[in-house]
Structure formats: structure tokens, C-alpha cells
N, C-alpha and C positions, 0 to 999 in steps of 0.2 A: 298696615297692609290693606290694600283696598280689594274689595271683592267685586268681580265683574257682575253686571246686572244680568239676570236670567231673562232670556227673550220670552216674550208671552207666547204661549202655545197657540197655534192657529185653531180655529174652531173645527170641530169634527166635521168630515166631508158628508156624513149622513144627517147630522143635525142641520148643517147649513142648507141642504137641499130638501129636508123632511122626507128622506127616503126610508122605506122599511125593507129589511132583507128577508127573503124567504127561501126555503129550500128548493122551491119551484123555478128558481132562476140561477141555475148553476153557472152561467156565464158571468153574472154579476158577482158570485161568490169567488170565482176564479181569480178575480182582480185583487183579492187580499190573501192569495196563496202563493208560495214560491214554486219554482220549477219542479221541485220534488214532491209537491202536493201538500206541504205543511202549511199551517195557518200562520201568517206573519204576526210578529208581536205588536203590541200597541204602538211602540215608538216607531215602527216602520209603517204600519198601516195608517197612523195618524188618526185613530178613532178614540172616542172617548170611552170610559170604562163601560158604560151601559151598552154601547153599540159593539164593543169588543166582545162581550159576553154573549150578545145576540148573535153575532157573527159565528162564533164557536158553536153555538147550539144549532144553528141552521146548516152549517157545514157538516156537523155530525149527523144530522137528519138526512141530508143529501147523500152522504156516504152510505148510510144504512139502506136507503132506497136505490142505491147503485146509479145515482145521477152523477156522482164524484167518485174518482178512485180513491182508495186508502192510501195507495202509494203509486208512484209513476215509475215504470221501467225505463232504464236508460239505454 
């Protein structure tokens, strides 16, 4: 039985462009959130583990400072 080769994971978008996320840029953070305001998982956002943790931390800070909503009303 042959196993299929796993495709190599693309490099993280943030590592590629050497970008740092901050809570002061809510528009940048919204790119990694779904329409309900939840943070996208790693497999959907295509971020490395380091940047996924950084993203979660910055989104939570932005929510505390009321730059991002906790949930979006439909």
C-alpha cells in the first residue's frame, strides 16, 4: 500500500514578509478572523505556531481595548 506524499506547507505569510502584528492595527487583525469575529485556526490562516499565538494575543488585547468586537451581531 502506497502512501501519498504530504505536500510541503507554504511558509507563514507573516514570516515571509517579516510583519509583526499589533493590537493597534485592527484592520490587519480582521483578515485572520471569520465573519462572526472568531479567530481562524492555523490550518485556515496559514500561520506558523509562533505567529498564531501572537495573533491570538493581539486580538484579545484589541478586544479588551474595544478596537475589535467580542462577537458580531447578525
